[in-house]
PyMOL Python script that loads the backbone (N, CA, C, O; Angstrom):
from pymol import cmd

cmd.read_pdbstr("""\
ATOM      1  N   MET A   1      96.508 116.278  87.473  1.00  0.00           N
ATOM      2  CA  MET A   1      95.764 116.171  86.149  1.00  0.00           C
ATOM      3  C   MET A   1      94.449 116.650  86.245  1.00  0.00           C
ATOM      4  O   MET A   1      93.717 116.549  85.260  1.00  0.00           O
ATOM      5  N   ASP A   2      94.015 117.189  87.350  1.00  0.00           N
ATOM      6  CA  ASP A   2      92.539 117.985  87.439  1.00  0.00           C
ATOM      7  C   ASP A   2      92.991 119.411  86.463  1.00  0.00           C
ATOM      8  O   ASP A   2      92.187 119.868  85.651  1.00  0.00           O
ATOM      9  N   ALA A   3      93.929 119.831  86.600  1.00  0.00           N
ATOM     10  CA  ALA A   3      94.423 121.153  86.540  1.00  0.00           C
ATOM     11  C   ALA A   3      94.686 120.737  84.696  1.00  0.00           C
ATOM     12  O   ALA A   3      94.131 121.277  83.739  1.00  0.00           O
ATOM     13  N   ALA A   4      95.307 120.057  84.685  1.00  0.00           N
ATOM     14  CA  ALA A   4      95.509 119.697  83.249  1.00  0.00           C
ATOM     15  C   ALA A   4      94.298 119.894  82.215  1.00  0.00           C
ATOM     16  O   ALA A   4      94.178 120.625  81.232  1.00  0.00           O
ATOM     17  N   ALA A   5      93.343 118.841  82.896  1.00  0.00           N
ATOM     18  CA  ALA A   5      92.108 118.880  82.231  1.00  0.00           C
ATOM     19  C   ALA A   5      91.310 119.891  82.049  1.00  0.00           C
ATOM     20  O   ALA A   5      90.657 120.032  81.015  1.00  0.00           O
ATOM     21  N   LEU A   6      91.274 120.925  83.315  1.00  0.00           N
ATOM     22  CA  LEU A   6      90.582 121.964  83.015  1.00  0.00           C
ATOM     23  C   LEU A   6      91.355 122.839  82.213  1.00  0.00           C
ATOM     24  O   LEU A   6      90.528 123.733  82.037  1.00  0.00           O
ATOM     25  N   ARG A   7      92.335 123.183  81.630  1.00  0.00           N
ATOM     26  CA  ARG A   7      93.236 123.782  80.705  1.00  0.00           C
ATOM     27  C   ARG A   7      93.008 123.006  79.506  1.00  0.00           C
ATOM     28  O   ARG A   7      93.266 123.466  78.393  1.00  0.00           O
ATOM     29  N   LEU A   8      92.723 122.307  79.615  1.00  0.00           N
ATOM     30  CA  LEU A   8      92.412 121.434  78.119  1.00  0.00           C
ATOM     31  C   LEU A   8      90.804 121.925  77.586  1.00  0.00           C
ATOM     32  O   LEU A   8      90.507 122.479  76.527  1.00  0.00           O
ATOM     33  N   THR A   9      90.003 121.550  78.604  1.00  0.00           N
ATOM     34  CA  THR A   9      88.389 121.784  78.181  1.00  0.00           C
ATOM     35  C   THR A   9      88.119 123.594  78.016  1.00  0.00           C
ATOM     36  O   THR A   9      87.237 124.337  77.583  1.00  0.00           O
ATOM     37  N   ALA A  10      89.212 123.691  78.531  1.00  0.00           N
ATOM     38  CA  ALA A  10      89.061 125.574  78.482  1.00  0.00           C
ATOM     39  C   ALA A  10      89.533 126.425  77.115  1.00  0.00           C
ATOM     40  O   ALA A  10      89.420 127.577  76.694  1.00  0.00           O
ATOM     41  N   ARG A  11      90.191 125.030  76.634  1.00  0.00           N
ATOM     42  CA  ARG A  11      90.493 125.261  75.568  1.00  0.00           C
ATOM     43  C   ARG A  11      89.688 124.613  74.002  1.00  0.00           C
ATOM     44  O   ARG A  11      90.007 124.653  72.813  1.00  0.00           O
ATOM     45  N   GLY A  12      88.638 124.095  74.693  1.00  0.00           N
ATOM     46  CA  GLY A  12      87.701 123.924  73.638  1.00  0.00           C
ATOM     47  C   GLY A  12      87.790 122.043  73.484  1.00  0.00           C
ATOM     48  O   GLY A  12      87.068 121.459  72.676  1.00  0.00           O
ATOM     49  N   ALA A  13      88.868 121.228  74.470  1.00  0.00           N
ATOM     50  CA  ALA A  13      88.874 120.227  74.132  1.00  0.00           C
ATOM     51  C   ALA A  13      88.003 119.210  74.939  1.00  0.00           C
ATOM     52  O   ALA A  13      87.646 119.518  76.076  1.00  0.00           O
ATOM     53  N   ARG A  14      87.700 118.182  74.472  1.00  0.00           N
ATOM     54  CA  ARG A  14      86.848 117.249  75.152  1.00  0.00           C
ATOM     55  C   ARG A  14      87.875 115.896  75.573  1.00  0.00           C
ATOM     56  O   ARG A  14      88.051 114.993  74.755  1.00  0.00           O
ATOM     57  N   VAL A  15      88.653 115.868  77.212  1.00  0.00           N
ATOM     58  CA  VAL A  15      88.978 114.974  77.842  1.00  0.00           C
ATOM     59  C   VAL A  15      88.089 113.708  77.914  1.00  0.00           C
ATOM     60  O   VAL A  15      87.004 113.616  78.490  1.00  0.00           O
ATOM     61  N   VAL A  16      88.891 112.542  77.074  1.00  0.00           N
ATOM     62  CA  VAL A  16      87.997 111.147  76.710  1.00  0.00           C
ATOM     63  C   VAL A  16      88.897 110.318  77.965  1.00  0.00           C
ATOM     64  O   VAL A  16      88.546 109.152  78.144  1.00  0.00           O
ATOM     65  N   GLY A  17      89.890 110.778  78.735  1.00  0.00           N
ATOM     66  CA  GLY A  17      90.623 109.484  79.346  1.00  0.00           C
ATOM     67  C   GLY A  17      92.091 110.062  80.341  1.00  0.00           C
ATOM     68  O   GLY A  17      92.583 111.187  80.251  1.00  0.00           O
ATOM     69  N   ARG A  18      92.354 109.445  80.848  1.00  0.00           N
ATOM     70  CA  ARG A  18      93.675 109.815  81.887  1.00  0.00           C
ATOM     71  C   ARG A  18      94.367 108.251  81.909  1.00  0.00           C
ATOM     72  O   ARG A  18      93.820 107.165  81.718  1.00  0.00           O
ATOM     73  N   ILE A  19      95.931 108.606  82.251  1.00  0.00           N
ATOM     74  CA  ILE A  19      96.662 107.686  82.590  1.00  0.00           C
ATOM     75  C   ILE A  19      97.571 108.235  83.271  1.00  0.00           C
ATOM     76  O   ILE A  19      98.197 109.221  82.881  1.00  0.00           O
ATOM     77  N   VAL A  20      97.708 107.790  84.117  1.00  0.00           N
ATOM     78  CA  VAL A  20      98.977 108.020  85.113  1.00  0.00           C
ATOM     79  C   VAL A  20      99.920 106.766  85.293  1.00  0.00           C
ATOM     80  O   VAL A  20      99.624 105.624  85.644  1.00  0.00           O
ATOM     81  N   GLN A  21     101.301 107.381  84.907  1.00  0.00           N
ATOM     82  CA  GLN A  21     102.625 106.435  85.202  1.00  0.00           C
ATOM     83  C   GLN A  21     103.258 106.302  86.190  1.00  0.00           C
ATOM     84  O   GLN A  21     104.181 107.114  86.241  1.00  0.00           O
ATOM     85  N   ARG A  22     103.180 105.449  87.271  1.00  0.00           N
ATOM     86  CA  ARG A  22     103.732 105.425  88.732  1.00  0.00           C
ATOM     87  C   ARG A  22     104.698 104.425  88.853  1.00  0.00           C
ATOM     88  O   ARG A  22     104.475 103.249  88.565  1.00  0.00           O
ATOM     89  N   ARG A  23     106.038 104.957  89.375  1.00  0.00           N
ATOM     90  CA  ARG A  23     107.221 104.142  89.279  1.00  0.00           C
ATOM     91  C   ARG A  23     107.373 104.307  90.543  1.00  0.00           C
ATOM     92  O   ARG A  23     107.173 105.344  91.174  1.00  0.00           O
ATOM     93  N   GLY A  24     107.747 103.237  90.961  1.00  0.00           N
ATOM     94  CA  GLY A  24     108.400 102.922  92.514  1.00  0.00           C
ATOM     95  C   GLY A  24     107.041 102.258  93.538  1.00  0.00           C
ATOM     96  O   GLY A  24     106.883 102.243  94.759  1.00  0.00           O
ATOM     97  N   VAL A  25     106.208 101.751  92.400  1.00  0.00           N
ATOM     98  CA  VAL A  25     105.183 101.157  93.292  1.00  0.00           C
ATOM     99  C   VAL A  25     104.905  99.654  93.391  1.00  0.00           C
ATOM    100  O   VAL A  25     104.134  99.316  94.289  1.00  0.00           O
ATOM    101  N   SER A  26     105.521  98.508  92.443  1.00  0.00           N
ATOM    102  CA  SER A  26     105.813  97.515  92.280  1.00  0.00           C
ATOM    103  C   SER A  26     106.909  97.234  93.122  1.00  0.00           C
ATOM    104  O   SER A  26     107.300  98.065  93.942  1.00  0.00           O
ATOM    105  N   ASP A  27     107.602  95.775  92.938  1.00  0.00           N
ATOM    106  CA  ASP A  27     109.036  95.473  93.501  1.00  0.00           C
ATOM    107  C   ASP A  27     109.835  96.407  92.361  1.00  0.00           C
ATOM    108  O   ASP A  27     110.583  97.349  92.624  1.00  0.00           O
ATOM    109  N   GLY A  28     109.474  95.889  90.976  1.00  0.00           N
ATOM    110  CA  GLY A  28     110.238  96.017  89.692  1.00  0.00           C
ATOM    111  C   GLY A  28     110.538  97.507  89.548  1.00  0.00           C
ATOM    112  O   GLY A  28     111.675  97.965  89.440  1.00  0.00           O
ATOM    113  N   GLY A  29     109.287  98.295  89.558  1.00  0.00           N
ATOM    114  CA  GLY A  29     109.323  99.660  89.605  1.00  0.00           C
ATOM    115  C   GLY A  29     110.279 100.161  90.412  1.00  0.00           C
ATOM    116  O   GLY A  29     111.129 100.946  89.990  1.00  0.00           O
ATOM    117  N   ALA A  30     110.208  99.628  92.017  1.00  0.00           N
ATOM    118  CA  ALA A  30     111.242 100.113  92.992  1.00  0.00           C
ATOM    119  C   ALA A  30     112.623 100.413  92.574  1.00  0.00           C
ATOM    120  O   ALA A  30     113.311 101.406  92.815  1.00  0.00           O
ATOM    121  N   ARG A  31     112.862  99.444  91.958  1.00  0.00           N
ATOM    122  CA  ARG A  31     114.595  98.779  91.374  1.00  0.00           C
ATOM    123  C   ARG A  31     114.845  99.870  90.562  1.00  0.00           C
ATOM    124  O   ARG A  31     116.007 100.275  90.555  1.00  0.00           O
ATOM    125  N   LYS A  32     113.804 100.603  89.685  1.00  0.00           N
ATOM    126  CA  LYS A  32     114.075 101.168  88.611  1.00  0.00           C
ATOM    127  C   LYS A  32     113.626 102.380  89.043  1.00  0.00           C
ATOM    128  O   LYS A  32     113.246 103.009  88.055  1.00  0.00           O
ATOM    129  N   MET A  33     113.494 102.978  89.991  1.00  0.00           N
ATOM    130  CA  MET A  33     113.576 104.583  90.621  1.00  0.00           C
ATOM    131  C   MET A  33     114.890 105.634  90.330  1.00  0.00           C
ATOM    132  O   MET A  33     114.677 106.833  90.149  1.00  0.00           O
ATOM    133  N   ALA A  34     116.078 105.145  90.308  1.00  0.00           N
ATOM    134  CA  ALA A  34     117.122 105.613  89.918  1.00  0.00           C
ATOM    135  C   ALA A  34     117.364 105.550  88.603  1.00  0.00           C
ATOM    136  O   ALA A  34     118.397 106.138  88.283  1.00  0.00           O
ATOM    137  N   LEU A  35     116.691 104.970  87.605  1.00  0.00           N
ATOM    138  CA  LEU A  35     117.029 104.844  86.219  1.00  0.00           C
ATOM    139  C   LEU A  35     116.286 106.068  85.225  1.00  0.00           C
ATOM    140  O   LEU A  35     115.091 106.185  85.494  1.00  0.00           O
ATOM    141  N   PRO A  36     116.648 106.754  84.416  1.00  0.00           N
ATOM    142  CA  PRO A  36     115.477 107.916  83.723  1.00  0.00           C
ATOM    143  C   PRO A  36     114.777 107.037  83.052  1.00  0.00           C
ATOM    144  O   PRO A  36     115.162 105.912  82.734  1.00  0.00           O
ATOM    145  N   TYR A  37     113.626 107.577  82.797  1.00  0.00           N
ATOM    146  CA  TYR A  37     112.670 107.777  81.834  1.00  0.00           C
ATOM    147  C   TYR A  37     113.249 107.339  80.420  1.00  0.00           C
ATOM    148  O   TYR A  37     114.077 108.096  79.914  1.00  0.00           O
ATOM    149  N   SER A  38     112.925 106.302  79.808  1.00  0.00           N
ATOM    150  CA  SER A  38     112.825 106.090  78.138  1.00  0.00           C
ATOM    151  C   SER A  38     112.923 107.649  77.603  1.00  0.00           C
ATOM    152  O   SER A  38     112.075 108.542  77.603  1.00  0.00           O
ATOM    153  N   SER A  39     114.608 107.616  77.040  1.00  0.00           N
ATOM    154  CA  SER A  39     114.355 109.256  76.591  1.00  0.00           C
ATOM    155  C   SER A  39     113.541 109.141  75.103  1.00  0.00           C
ATOM    156  O   SER A  39     113.372 110.252  74.600  1.00  0.00           O
ATOM    157  N   ARG A  40     113.041 108.084  74.358  1.00  0.00           N
ATOM    158  CA  ARG A  40     112.806 107.911  73.561  1.00  0.00           C
ATOM    159  C   ARG A  40     111.064 108.025  73.389  1.00  0.00           C
ATOM    160  O   ARG A  40     110.594 108.312  72.288  1.00  0.00           O
ATOM    161  N   THR A  41     110.015 107.728  74.793  1.00  0.00           N
ATOM    162  CA  THR A  41     108.702 107.544  74.864  1.00  0.00           C
ATOM    163  C   THR A  41     108.453 108.128  76.197  1.00  0.00           C
ATOM    164  O   THR A  41     107.323 108.387  76.610  1.00  0.00           O
ATOM    165  N   LEU A  42     109.566 108.333  76.872  1.00  0.00           N
ATOM    166  CA  LEU A  42     108.859 108.584  78.765  1.00  0.00           C
ATOM    167  C   LEU A  42     107.887 107.470  79.391  1.00  0.00           C
ATOM    168  O   LEU A  42     107.298 107.515  80.471  1.00  0.00           O
ATOM    169  N   LEU A  43     107.881 106.493  78.451  1.00  0.00           N
ATOM    170  CA  LEU A  43     106.857 105.507  78.913  1.00  0.00           C
ATOM    171  C   LEU A  43     107.651 104.258  78.967  1.00  0.00           C
ATOM    172  O   LEU A  43     108.804 104.102  78.564  1.00  0.00           O
ATOM    173  N   SER A  44     106.883 103.408  79.512  1.00  0.00           N
ATOM    174  CA  SER A  44     107.400 102.008  79.226  1.00  0.00           C
ATOM    175  C   SER A  44     106.502 101.313  78.308  1.00  0.00           C
ATOM    176  O   SER A  44     105.301 101.580  78.344  1.00  0.00           O
ATOM    177  N   SER A  45     107.009 100.356  77.402  1.00  0.00           N
ATOM    178  CA  SER A  45     106.070  99.835  76.205  1.00  0.00           C
ATOM    179  C   SER A  45     105.349  99.228  76.482  1.00  0.00           C
ATOM    180  O   SER A  45     104.851  98.603  75.546  1.00  0.00           O
ATOM    181  N   GLY A  46     104.686  98.913  78.066  1.00  0.00           N
ATOM    182  CA  GLY A  46     103.246  98.581  78.776  1.00  0.00           C
ATOM    183  C   GLY A  46     102.788  99.388  78.814  1.00  0.00           C
ATOM    184  O   GLY A  46     101.622  99.242  78.449  1.00  0.00           O
ATOM    185  N   LYS A  47     103.073 100.535  79.138  1.00  0.00           N
ATOM    186  CA  LYS A  47     102.413 102.003  79.251  1.00  0.00           C
ATOM    187  C   LYS A  47     101.915 102.175  77.979  1.00  0.00           C
ATOM    188  O   LYS A  47     100.715 102.211  77.704  1.00  0.00           O
ATOM    189  N   VAL A  48     102.952 102.296  77.098  1.00  0.00           N
ATOM    190  CA  VAL A  48     102.493 102.842  75.642  1.00  0.00           C
ATOM    191  C   VAL A  48     101.463 102.099  75.469  1.00  0.00           C
ATOM    192  O   VAL A  48     100.379 102.682  75.469  1.00  0.00           O
ATOM    193  N   ARG A  49     101.476 100.434  75.247  1.00  0.00           N
ATOM    194  CA  ARG A  49     100.254 100.045  74.757  1.00  0.00           C
ATOM    195  C   ARG A  49      99.148 100.504  75.711  1.00  0.00           C
ATOM    196  O   ARG A  49      98.277 101.217  75.212  1.00  0.00           O
ATOM    197  N   GLU A  50      99.049 100.181  77.087  1.00  0.00           N
ATOM    198  CA  GLU A  50      97.852 101.072  77.947  1.00  0.00           C
ATOM    199  C   GLU A  50      97.389 102.381  77.202  1.00  0.00           C
ATOM    200  O   GLU A  50      96.170 102.549  77.170  1.00  0.00           O
ATOM    201  N   VAL A  51      98.055 103.182  76.694  1.00  0.00           N
ATOM    202  CA  VAL A  51      97.486 104.300  75.972  1.00  0.00           C
ATOM    203  C   VAL A  51      96.950 103.787  74.591  1.00  0.00           C
ATOM    204  O   VAL A  51      95.782 103.821  74.205  1.00  0.00           O
ATOM    205  N   ALA A  52      97.956 103.344  73.985  1.00  0.00           N
ATOM    206  CA  ALA A  52      97.117 102.961  72.795  1.00  0.00           C
ATOM    207  C   ALA A  52      96.062 102.149  72.798  1.00  0.00           C
ATOM    208  O   ALA A  52      95.425 102.293  71.754  1.00  0.00           O
ATOM    209  N   GLU A  53      95.527 101.232  73.631  1.00  0.00           N
ATOM    210  CA  GLU A  53      94.154 100.592  73.683  1.00  0.00           C
ATOM    211  C   GLU A  53      93.358 101.462  74.476  1.00  0.00           C
ATOM    212  O   GLU A  53      92.137 101.413  74.325  1.00  0.00           O
ATOM    213  N   SER A  54      93.943 102.393  75.446  1.00  0.00           N
ATOM    214  CA  SER A  54      92.830 103.691  75.597  1.00  0.00           C
ATOM    215  C   SER A  54      92.108 104.607  74.163  1.00  0.00           C
ATOM    216  O   SER A  54      90.946 104.898  73.875  1.00  0.00           O
ATOM    217  N   CYS A  55      93.388 104.852  73.517  1.00  0.00           N
ATOM    218  CA  CYS A  55      93.003 105.890  72.587  1.00  0.00           C
ATOM    219  C   CYS A  55      91.947 105.032  71.391  1.00  0.00           C
ATOM    220  O   CYS A  55      91.043 105.557  70.742  1.00  0.00           O
ATOM    221  N   GLU A  56      92.268 103.955  71.357  1.00  0.00           N
ATOM    222  CA  GLU A  56      91.496 103.326  70.101  1.00  0.00           C
ATOM    223  C   GLU A  56      89.887 102.931  70.808  1.00  0.00           C
ATOM    224  O   GLU A  56      88.836 103.156  70.208  1.00  0.00           O
ATOM    225  N   ARG A  57      89.958 102.378  72.035  1.00  0.00           N
ATOM    226  CA  ARG A  57      88.128 102.201  72.601  1.00  0.00           C
ATOM    227  C   ARG A  57      87.759 103.585  72.896  1.00  0.00           C
ATOM    228  O   ARG A  57      86.533 103.682  72.859  1.00  0.00           O
ATOM    229  N   ALA A  58      88.452 104.934  73.234  1.00  0.00           N
ATOM    230  CA  ALA A  58      87.922 106.168  73.440  1.00  0.00           C
ATOM    231  C   ALA A  58      87.858 106.785  72.014  1.00  0.00           C
ATOM    232  O   ALA A  58      87.340 107.901  72.002  1.00  0.00           O
ATOM    233  N   ASP A  59      88.393 106.161  70.443  1.00  0.00           N
ATOM    234  CA  ASP A  59      88.543 107.180  69.720  1.00  0.00           C
ATOM    235  C   ASP A  59      88.939 108.779  69.880  1.00  0.00           C
ATOM    236  O   ASP A  59      88.225 109.780  69.818  1.00  0.00           O
ATOM    237  N   ALA A  60      90.563 108.605  70.140  1.00  0.00           N
ATOM    238  CA  ALA A  60      90.964 110.132  70.750  1.00  0.00           C
ATOM    239  C   ALA A  60      91.307 110.372  69.310  1.00  0.00           C
ATOM    240  O   ALA A  60      91.463 109.640  68.333  1.00  0.00           O
ATOM    241  N   ASP A  61      91.361 111.497  69.504  1.00  0.00           N
ATOM    242  CA  ASP A  61      91.960 112.488  68.176  1.00  0.00           C
ATOM    243  C   ASP A  61      93.487 112.748  68.336  1.00  0.00           C
ATOM    244  O   ASP A  61      94.196 112.896  67.341  1.00  0.00           O
ATOM    245  N   LEU A  62      94.068 112.810  69.821  1.00  0.00           N
ATOM    246  CA  LEU A  62      95.377 113.749  70.033  1.00  0.00           C
ATOM    247  C   LEU A  62      95.584 113.470  71.516  1.00  0.00           C
ATOM    248  O   LEU A  62      94.799 113.911  72.356  1.00  0.00           O
ATOM    249  N   VAL A  63      96.888 112.565  71.902  1.00  0.00           N
ATOM    250  CA  VAL A  63      97.315 112.514  73.372  1.00  0.00           C
ATOM    251  C   VAL A  63      98.239 113.293  73.887  1.00  0.00           C
ATOM    252  O   VAL A  63      99.440 113.229  73.622  1.00  0.00           O
ATOM    253  N   VAL A  64      97.544 114.300  74.884  1.00  0.00           N
ATOM    254  CA  VAL A  64      98.203 115.191  75.502  1.00  0.00           C
ATOM    255  C   VAL A  64      99.184 114.349  76.762  1.00  0.00           C
ATOM    256  O   VAL A  64      98.811 113.525  77.598  1.00  0.00           O
ATOM    257  N   PHE A  65     100.349 114.840  76.547  1.00  0.00           N
ATOM    258  CA  PHE A  65     101.151 114.716  77.915  1.00  0.00           C
ATOM    259  C   PHE A  65     101.212 116.043  78.615  1.00  0.00           C
ATOM    260  O   PHE A  65     101.228 117.122  78.023  1.00  0.00           O
ATOM    261  N   VAL A  66     101.257 115.824  80.437  1.00  0.00           N
ATOM    262  CA  VAL A  66     101.463 117.141  80.989  1.00  0.00           C
ATOM    263  C   VAL A  66     102.871 117.133  81.053  1.00  0.00           C
ATOM    264  O   VAL A  66     103.257 118.130  81.661  1.00  0.00           O
ATOM    265  N   ALA A  67     103.749 116.448  80.690  1.00  0.00           N
ATOM    266  CA  ALA A  67     105.264 116.800  80.692  1.00  0.00           C
ATOM    267  C   ALA A  67     105.381 116.978  79.316  1.00  0.00           C
ATOM    268  O   ALA A  67     104.768 116.364  78.443  1.00  0.00           O
ATOM    269  N   SER A  68     106.368 118.027  79.154  1.00  0.00           N
ATOM    270  CA  SER A  68     106.906 118.790  77.792  1.00  0.00           C
ATOM    271  C   SER A  68     107.483 117.566  77.660  1.00  0.00           C
ATOM    272  O   SER A  68     108.013 116.758  78.423  1.00  0.00           O
ATOM    273  N   LEU A  69     107.013 117.707  75.358  1.00  0.00           N
ATOM    274  CA  LEU A  69     107.938 116.272  74.777  1.00  0.00           C
ATOM    275  C   LEU A  69     108.674 117.144  73.841  1.00  0.00           C
ATOM    276  O   LEU A  69     108.356 118.194  73.281  1.00  0.00           O
ATOM    277  N   THR A  70     110.165 116.141  73.818  1.00  0.00           N
ATOM    278  CA  THR A  70     110.763 116.475  72.365  1.00  0.00           C
ATOM    279  C   THR A  70     110.092 116.275  71.547  1.00  0.00           C
ATOM    280  O   THR A  70     109.016 115.679  71.598  1.00  0.00           O
ATOM    281  N   GLU A  71     110.753 116.867  70.400  1.00  0.00           N
ATOM    282  CA  GLU A  71     110.188 116.447  68.743  1.00  0.00           C
ATOM    283  C   GLU A  71     110.140 114.995  68.752  1.00  0.00           C
ATOM    284  O   GLU A  71     109.096 114.366  68.582  1.00  0.00           O
ATOM    285  N   ARG A  72     111.839 114.210  69.048  1.00  0.00           N
ATOM    286  CA  ARG A  72     111.645 113.122  68.850  1.00  0.00           C
ATOM    287  C   ARG A  72     110.756 112.199  69.199  1.00  0.00           C
ATOM    288  O   ARG A  72     110.430 111.207  68.548  1.00  0.00           O
ATOM    289  N   GLN A  73     110.208 112.687  70.669  1.00  0.00           N
ATOM    290  CA  GLN A  73     108.982 111.987  71.653  1.00  0.00           C
ATOM    291  C   GLN A  73     108.067 112.003  71.097  1.00  0.00           C
ATOM    292  O   GLN A  73     107.576 110.920  70.776  1.00  0.00           O
ATOM    293  N   GLN A  74     107.492 113.087  70.768  1.00  0.00           N
ATOM    294  CA  GLN A  74     106.514 113.361  69.681  1.00  0.00           C
ATOM    295  C   GLN A  74     106.330 112.699  68.483  1.00  0.00           C
ATOM    296  O   GLN A  74     105.206 112.372  68.102  1.00  0.00           O
ATOM    297  N   HIS A  75     107.170 112.511  67.959  1.00  0.00           N
ATOM    298  CA  HIS A  75     107.373 111.714  66.615  1.00  0.00           C
ATOM    299  C   HIS A  75     107.014 110.176  66.584  1.00  0.00           C
ATOM    300  O   HIS A  75     106.175 109.493  65.997  1.00  0.00           O
ATOM    301  N   VAL A  76     108.198 109.909  67.628  1.00  0.00           N
ATOM    302  CA  VAL A  76     108.378 108.432  68.483  1.00  0.00           C
ATOM    303  C   VAL A  76     106.604 107.997  68.793  1.00  0.00           C
ATOM    304  O   VAL A  76     106.058 107.020  68.279  1.00  0.00           O
ATOM    305  N   LEU A  77     105.986 108.893  69.658  1.00  0.00           N
ATOM    306  CA  LEU A  77     104.759 108.315  70.005  1.00  0.00           C
ATOM    307  C   LEU A  77     103.559 108.784  68.608  1.00  0.00           C
ATOM    308  O   LEU A  77     102.683 108.122  68.050  1.00  0.00           O
ATOM    309  N   THR A  78     103.919 109.873  68.464  1.00  0.00           N
ATOM    310  CA  THR A  78     102.498 109.939  67.302  1.00  0.00           C
ATOM    311  C   THR A  78     102.510 108.086  66.572  1.00  0.00           C
ATOM    312  O   THR A  78     101.764 107.112  66.666  1.00  0.00           O
ATOM    313  N   GLY A  79     103.811 108.401  65.868  1.00  0.00           N
ATOM    314  CA  GLY A  79     103.771 106.928  64.837  1.00  0.00           C
ATOM    315  C   GLY A  79     103.150 105.665  66.154  1.00  0.00           C
ATOM    316  O   GLY A  79     102.123 105.025  65.929  1.00  0.00           O
ATOM    317  N   MET A  80     103.659 105.546  66.990  1.00  0.00           N
ATOM    318  CA  MET A  80     103.122 104.279  67.734  1.00  0.00           C
ATOM    319  C   MET A  80     101.575 104.584  68.297  1.00  0.00           C
ATOM    320  O   MET A  80     100.756 103.672  68.185  1.00  0.00           O
ATOM    321  N   LEU A  81     101.280 105.487  68.728  1.00  0.00           N
ATOM    322  CA  LEU A  81      99.855 105.818  69.023  1.00  0.00           C
ATOM    323  C   LEU A  81      98.780 105.948  68.274  1.00  0.00           C
ATOM    324  O   LEU A  81      97.611 106.008  68.654  1.00  0.00           O
ATOM    325  N   GLY A  82      99.450 106.018  66.557  1.00  0.00           N
ATOM    326  CA  GLY A  82      98.550 106.461  65.371  1.00  0.00           C
ATOM    327  C   GLY A  82      97.694 107.607  65.260  1.00  0.00           C
ATOM    328  O   GLY A  82      96.747 107.845  64.511  1.00  0.00           O
ATOM    329  N   ARG A  83      98.497 108.567  66.601  1.00  0.00           N
ATOM    330  CA  ARG A  83      97.241 109.874  66.302  1.00  0.00           C
ATOM    331  C   ARG A  83      98.808 111.194  66.781  1.00  0.00           C
ATOM    332  O   ARG A  83     100.001 111.043  67.043  1.00  0.00           O
ATOM    333  N   PRO A  84      97.977 112.243  66.683  1.00  0.00           N
ATOM    334  CA  PRO A  84      99.240 113.294  66.814  1.00  0.00           C
ATOM    335  C   PRO A  84      99.295 113.219  68.791  1.00  0.00           C
ATOM    336  O   PRO A  84      98.394 113.012  69.603  1.00  0.00           O
ATOM    337  N   VAL A  85     100.766 113.494  68.972  1.00  0.00           N
ATOM    338  CA  VAL A  85     100.490 113.338  70.690  1.00  0.00           C
ATOM    339  C   VAL A  85     101.908 115.029  70.978  1.00  0.00           C
ATOM    340  O   VAL A  85     102.975 115.290  70.421  1.00  0.00           O
ATOM    341  N   MET A  86     101.148 115.707  72.035  1.00  0.00           N
ATOM    342  CA  MET A  86     101.815 116.801  72.121  1.00  0.00           C
ATOM    343  C   MET A  86     102.082 117.298  73.524  1.00  0.00           C
ATOM    344  O   MET A  86     101.397 116.609  74.279  1.00  0.00           O
ATOM    345  N   GLY A  87     102.567 117.923  73.998  1.00  0.00           N
ATOM    346  CA  GLY A  87     102.647 118.418  75.576  1.00  0.00           C
ATOM    347  C   GLY A  87     101.645 119.222  75.872  1.00  0.00           C
ATOM    348  O   GLY A  87     101.180 119.760  74.867  1.00  0.00           O
ATOM    349  N   LEU A  88     101.075 119.546  76.973  1.00  0.00           N
ATOM    350  CA  LEU A  88      99.994 120.462  77.422  1.00  0.00           C
ATOM    351  C   LEU A  88      99.993 121.680  76.758  1.00  0.00           C
ATOM    352  O   LEU A  88      98.983 122.137  76.223  1.00  0.00           O
ATOM    353  N   SER A  89     101.606 122.496  76.768  1.00  0.00           N
ATOM    354  CA  SER A  89     101.683 123.501  77.116  1.00  0.00           C
ATOM    355  C   SER A  89     101.533 124.096  75.433  1.00  0.00           C
ATOM    356  O   SER A  89     101.261 125.236  75.057  1.00  0.00           O
ATOM    357  N   GLU A  90     101.777 123.051  74.745  1.00  0.00           N
ATOM    358  CA  GLU A  90     101.677 122.955  72.957  1.00  0.00           C
ATOM    359  C   GLU A  90     100.126 122.854  72.588  1.00  0.00           C
ATOM    360  O   GLU A  90     100.086 123.258  71.426  1.00  0.00           O
ATOM    361  N   VAL A  91      99.327 122.650  72.831  1.00  0.00           N
ATOM    362  CA  VAL A  91      97.702 122.119  72.500  1.00  0.00           C
ATOM    363  C   VAL A  91      97.597 123.544  72.458  1.00  0.00           C
ATOM    364  O   VAL A  91      98.089 124.283  73.310  1.00  0.00           O
ATOM    365  N   PRO A  92      96.691 124.074  71.057  1.00  0.00           N
ATOM    366  CA  PRO A  92      96.373 124.783  70.433  1.00  0.00           C
ATOM    367  C   PRO A  92      94.740 125.237  71.039  1.00  0.00           C
ATOM    368  O   PRO A  92      94.269 124.407  71.816  1.00  0.00           O
ATOM    369  N   ALA A  93      94.039 126.217  70.806  1.00  0.00           N
ATOM    370  CA  ALA A  93      92.884 126.160  71.059  1.00  0.00           C
ATOM    371  C   ALA A  93      92.173 125.233  70.195  1.00  0.00           C
ATOM    372  O   ALA A  93      92.751 124.486  69.405  1.00  0.00           O
ATOM    373  N   VAL A  94      90.970 125.285  70.343  1.00  0.00           N
ATOM    374  CA  VAL A  94      90.452 123.778  69.917  1.00  0.00           C
ATOM    375  C   VAL A  94      88.853 124.786  69.233  1.00  0.00           C
ATOM    376  O   VAL A  94      88.202 125.339  70.120  1.00  0.00           O
ATOM    377  N   GLY A  95      88.378 124.946  67.892  1.00  0.00           N
ATOM    378  CA  GLY A  95      87.266 125.377  67.239  1.00  0.00           C
ATOM    379  C   GLY A  95      86.982 126.513  66.796  1.00  0.00           C
ATOM    380  O   GLY A  95      85.907 126.702  66.227  1.00  0.00           O
TER     381      GLY A  95
END
""", "prot")
cmd.dss("prot")
cmd.show_as("cartoon", "prot")
cmd.util.cbc("prot")
cmd.orient("prot")
């Protein structure tokens, strides 16, 4: 995540927060390790809420995922989070 933050700041962005999704940490998460991530969002519903709350607090303009996202994932997450969402490789230079 440090490398991603450096890439974003080099492109003129200001990183206002970082969120990590960990699987296998809790008993429930450990049981889900063999299951694929949500094809719709890559996140659990609780993690989507956490990201949305963080975006509101920080007044974020954009949400960047280190992972690549499909167009559908970008569209769904943009609607859920109320701001544009993209993968790190798709972030243009700012300014």
